N, C-alpha and C positions, 0 to 999 in steps of 0.2 A: 527172366524167369519171375512169374508171380508167385510170392508166398503170403500165405494168410495165417495170422495168429488169432485164433479164436479166443474171446474173453469167456469168463464164466457166464454160464446161462443166467439171465435175469430171473428174479422171483416173479411169481404171477402178478404180484402187486406192482413190481417194478416195470413189468411189461406193459401193464395198462397204463401206468403213469407216463411211460415213453410214449405209448400210442397217443395218450391225450395231448402230450406236447407236440407230436406230429400233426394231429388234427388242428391244433391251434395255429401253427405256422402254415398249414395248408389253407385254412380259412383266411388268414391275413394275406397271403399271396393271391388267392383267388378273388378276394372281395375287392382288392385294388384294381383288378381288370375292369370292373363295372361301376365302382363307387362314384366315379365323377359324372356318370350319365344324367342323374337328375340334378347335378349341381352345375353343369356346363352352362346353361343359360346364365345363371348368376355370376359364375366365374368370368364368362365373356364380357358381361356387362360391366363388371369391376375392373378387370384388367385389359379391356378393349383389344381383344385379339380374336375377332371373328373369323378372319381367313385362316387362323391356325387351329380352329376348334377341334377338328378330327385328330390333331395330333396329341391331344390329351390322352387319348386311348391308343393311338398308333405308336407313339414314342415308347410307352411302357411295354406294349406287346412285341415291339421291335427288338428292344435291348434284352428282354427277358428271353425272347426266341434266339437270339445270337448267343447268349450265356449258356443256355442249357447243353449243347454238345460238349462243350468244355468241362463243365461241372461233372456231367456224367462220365466222360473219359477219365478225368483226374480222380474221380472217386473210385473207379475200378482199379486205378493204379496205386493210390495212396491211401485208400480208406474214405470213409464218408463223414465221420463225425466232425473233424476239424473244418472241413468244407462247409458242412451243414451250419456249424456255429458262425463261421465267417459270412455265410449268406444272411443269416438273421441280422448280424451287426450291420451289414451294408444296407439291407431293407429298412432298418430302423433309422439310420442316419439319412437315408433318402427321404423317408416319411417326414422327418423333421424339417429338411431343407424345403419340401414341398409346401409345408405349412407356412413357412417364411418367405415364399416367393413374392416379389413386388411387381412383377410383369409376366405376360404370357410366355416370353421367351425363357424367362428364368423357370417358370413353372414346368414348361415342357422339358427343358434341360435336366431338372431335378427328378421329373417323372421318368426320364430315361436312366438316370443314375439309380433310382429306386427299383427299375425293372431288372437291373443286373443282379440285385439281391434276390428278388422275386423269382427269376428264373432258376437260380440255385435252390430255392425252397421247394419249387414245384417238382423238380425231377428229383432232388435228393429224398424228399419226403416219401414219394411212391417207391423208390428204389429201396429205401430202408425198410419199408413196410414188406417188400418182396423178400428181403434178406431175413426177415424174422418169421416168416410163415411158409408153409408148404402150398403147392398150387391150389388144393381144395381149400385150404384156410384163407389163402389170398382172395379167393372169390368173395368170401364172407366179409373179409376186412376192406377189400376194394369197394364192396357195395357201400359199406359205412363211410368210407373216405369219399366215395362218389356222392353220397347225400350230403356230406360236408361241403364238397366242391359246388354242388347245385345249391345249397343253402347260401353259400358265400355269394356265388355268382348273381343270384337274384336279390340277396339281402343287401348287396352293395348299393343299388338304387334306392332301396327303402331307407337305409342308414343315411345314405348321402342326402336324400331328400329332407329327412327330419333334421339332421345337424344344419344343413343349409338354411332351412326356413326358420328354425328356433335357436340356433347358436351362431355358427359361421361356417362357411365351406372349408375354412382352414381346418376345423376339427375332423374332417373326413380323412385327414392325414395325421394329425396329433394323436387321434385315438389309437394309432398303431404303436406308440411308444411305450405305454405301460403294458400292453399286451405282448409286444414283441419281446420286452424285457423278461417278463414271466416265462415265455416260451424259452428264451435263451438259458435262463437260470436252471429251469427243469432239465432241459436237454443236457447241459453241462454236467449236472448232478447224477442222472440216472440212466442216460442213454448209453448202452453197452454194445459195442459193434466190433467186428474183426479188425484188426490192424493189417494193413496191406503193404507189400513193398515189391516194386518191379523196376526195371530199368528206367532212367530219367530221359525218356525220349518223347517229350510232349511235342505234339504236332501243331506247333504254332502257326505255320503256313496254312495248314488246312483250316484252322480256326479263323484266321484273317480273311481267307478266300470265302468261306461260308457266311462270314459276317457282311463281307462286301455284296455278296450275292442276295441275301436277304434284304439288305439296304436298297440295292438297285430295284428289286421287285417291289419293295414298299412304296418308294418314291414313284415308280412307274405307275402303280395302281392309284396312288393318291393324287398324282399331278395330271395324269393322262386325261385329255378332254375337259378338264377343269381349269388348272392354273396354266397349262401349256396344251396346245393343240397336239393330237396324236401324231401329226406329221412334222412337229417342231424338231429342231436339232437336239433339244434337251431329251425329249421322249425317246427319239430314235437312238441317241447315244446311251440312254439307261438300258434300253432293249439290247442293244449290242453289247454293253458291258455285262449284262446279266448273262448272255449267251457265252461270252468268253470266260467269265468267272466259273460258270458251271463246268466248262470243258477243263479248265485248269484245276478246278477242284476235284474232279474225277481222276485226272491223271496224277495228282499229288497224293490222293487217298490210296490209289493202287500201289504207289511206291513207298509210302510211309511205314516205318516199323511199327509205330503205334498210331494208327489213323484215329483222328478225333471221332469220325463216324464210319465204322467199318463197312465198306460197301458190300462185302460178301453176305451181310445180313439180308440185303434186299433180294438175294437169290431165292430165299424162302418166301413163297406167297403169303404164309401165315404171319410174316413180319411186314411185307410190303404192303398188302392190302389194308390192315389196320392203319398203317402210317399215312397212306393216301386218304383213307376215309376220315382220319382225325382232322386234316385240313378243311375238309368239307363241313364237318360237324362244327368245329371251332368257328368257322365263318358264320354259320347259322346261329349258333348259341350266342356269340358276342354280338352279332347283328341285332338279335332280338333284344338283348339286355340294354344295347345303345339306343335303338330306335323306338322301342315301345314306350319308354318314358317320355321321349320327345313327342310321340303321337299323343299320349294322354295330356301332356302339358301344352302343347302348341295347337293341336287340333280340337282337344275337347275342353280344354280350359282348367284342367285339374292342377291343384298346387303341387309344389315339389314334393312334399310329404305325402299327399294323397296319391300322387302318381306312383311313388314307391310302393304304397299299400295295395294299390290295384294289381301290382305284380304278384301278390301272394298266391294266386292260383297256379302260376307258372312254377314258383318256388315249391309249393306243395307238391305238385306232380312229379317234379324232379326227385325230391326227396323220397317220397313213398316208393317209386318205381326203382330208384337206385338200391334202396335198402332191400326190398322185396326180391328183386331179381338177383341180388348178391346172394341171398339165402337160397334161391332156387338153383342158381348155378352151383353153389357149394353142396346141395343135395343131390343133383342130378349129374354133376360133372360135365356138363355141356353148356356152351355159350354161343354158337354160332346163330341159332334162329332167334335167339333173344336179340341179338345185334341187328339182324335183318327186320324183325318185327319193329323194333324201336325206331330205327332210321326211317322206315316207311311211314310209321305213325306220326313222327314229328314233321315229315314231308307233307303229309296230308294237312296236318294243322297249320303249317306255314302257308299253304295255299288258302286255307280258310281265314288266316289273319289278313291276307291280301284283299279279302272282300270287305273288310271294316270300313265304315265311313262315319260321318258326324252323327248319324242316327242309330248306329250300333249300341245296344244296351250293354251296361257292365256285365249283366248275367251271360249274354252271347259272348262277348269278347273274353270273359273269364273262362268260359267253357273252351274256347279256342286254346287259351293259354294253358289250361290243365292238360289238354291232349298233347300239346307241344312239350310240356314238361315231362309227361309220362314217357313219351317217346325219347327224349334226350337222356332221361335217367336210365333207361335200359341199355344205352349204348356206351356212354362216356367212359366209365371205368372198365367195362368189359373189353374195349379195344385194348386198354393197357394190359389187362390180364391175358389176352391172346398173345400179345408180343412177349411178356415176361415168362409165359408158360414154355414157349418153344425156343427161347434163346439161352445158350450156355451161361452158366453163373458168371464167368469171367467177362462176359460182354453185357451183363444186365444193367450196369449203369449206363453204357452207350446206347443200349436198345431203349431203355426208358427215356433217356435224353432225346432219342430220335422222335418218340411219340409227343414228348413235350415240345420239342422244336416244331413238330408239325402243327400242334396247337397254336404255337406262337405264329407260324406262317398264316394259319388261318385267321388269328386275331389281327396280325398286322396287315398283311396283304388283302385278306378277304374282307375285313371291315373297311379298308381303304377303298376297295372296289365298291362296295355297297354305299360307302359315303359319296363316291363319284355318281352312282345311279341317283342318290337323294339330290346332290347339288345340281345335276343335270336336268332334274325334273322341277326345280325350284329357282326363281329368280333371287339374285343376291339381295335385292332390296326387301324382299320378303323375309329372307333368311336372317336379316339384320334385326328383326323384331324379337324382343324378349316376350315371355309370357305375359308379364305385366303390361307391356306396351300394347299387345294384341288386345288384351281386355279393355284397355282405355279407348280403342278405336270406335268411331260410330258404328252402329249395329250393322250396317250394310257392308262396310269395309272389313270389319270383324269377320263377318260370316264368310266373305271372299277369301281372306287371308287363311282362315281355318281350313276352308276347302282346298286351297292350294297346298297347305302343309299336309293334310290328310291324304291327297293324291300322291304327293312325293313320298311319304313314308310308306304308304301300303304299296307303292311301286317297288319298294325295297323288298318287301315280302313276297311279291311276285317272283322274285329270284331265289329267295330262301327255300321255298318249298321244292322247286326242282333240284336245287343243289343237294338236298337231302335225299330225294329219291334216286338221284344218281349214286349216292352213298349207299343206298339199300341194294341197287343193282350190283355194285362192287362187292358187297359183303355175301351176296349169293355165291360168289365164286371162292368164298374162303373154305379152307379144309375144316371138317367137322372133328375137332380135336377132343379127346377125352381127357379130363383132368385127373391127377392122381393124388394120393396122400403123401407122396415123397416130395422133398424140395428139388 
């Protein structure tokens, strides 16, 4: 039986200091999903790991996705604060190790370790916000946190590009150390959350099965058609493994006393539809954050720092729409049609991005990015709000972790699929060229190479647009729930 001991209510000042700490950790966890995007060409050149390039993003997304269900369920059972502090510590240690990496294999392994901490930060931050606010207040706060997430997601390539070009790519990880330490100290001092106590029945088998499932799916998406043929024993084995693990996971979760992911939650379409849509949305968002800097550097010749700055329109669109729509949802108490409109807007923008070529002006590409950002900002945090609003308080951590896990699936599996689309359209010999090497080619060869990169990357966006439009269609089936002022 779950018992909860509520602490004294925090003062207004203490509440906002706590929220500030949560925003900082959200920023750190989100920024590390995309900070390597503009640094990847330089990292690959220094550590000689071209064949493993996509794993710099995928390893982080994979382990953070695996960690989220366990963090969410454990926080429902034992409280959130100690888990939250532990996640910060793991994230900071992982960041330090990434900065010290001497090979691509080491960096990928340390990124995976860093992702374990980041997964806890992502799910626990948003769950704690839900604990501190009523549904109507959550809409406003989630809008603010959505703006922070959007800022971090797009600021990642900007910060990564600047540090890579002017300092060292290693500082994209070292910068987390002082910021993470500040967040840890503030959270330890002022964050006041209920203490929980429930039977010690941790669903370790379910956690292992869902981890294996996500790993199989990620490897299948990453290797299929590139490293191994679709008909190869490795790919067929991964597909069969994913099917078997799915069946076993469902059976185990049905029988578990404290399932890591309660399957009964999926009976409610207000939970199931946002979770499914989050997979699509994360695929599109992280795909854009990964491949737009590559387009700007490898196709148009922009520097690492400049390619980050050219993403400002996307970041601006996300920040503005997330904060504004959060206020509107708070005022009107409705979110469904904001979700539909946002996903459709981003889908149209994705199709427009697929039309870019070497002659596309910065104004035109920037306009497409603004539209893309406006659409994403309307959807991201409101999907989480939809889930938290209709889920019982005792399952709030597990439900929030399911949304965060879905984001991880989109990040790991979705971006791996888009990476396969990119690799399939581009010869390895061309992919081995760094931005500097491309600029050093004779004019005719340079133009041909830039055309090849342009075609391969815009081919990725030809998939992003339809993915988001499918999400809009799903959201049309969502119940139009009215928010209340009660928790």
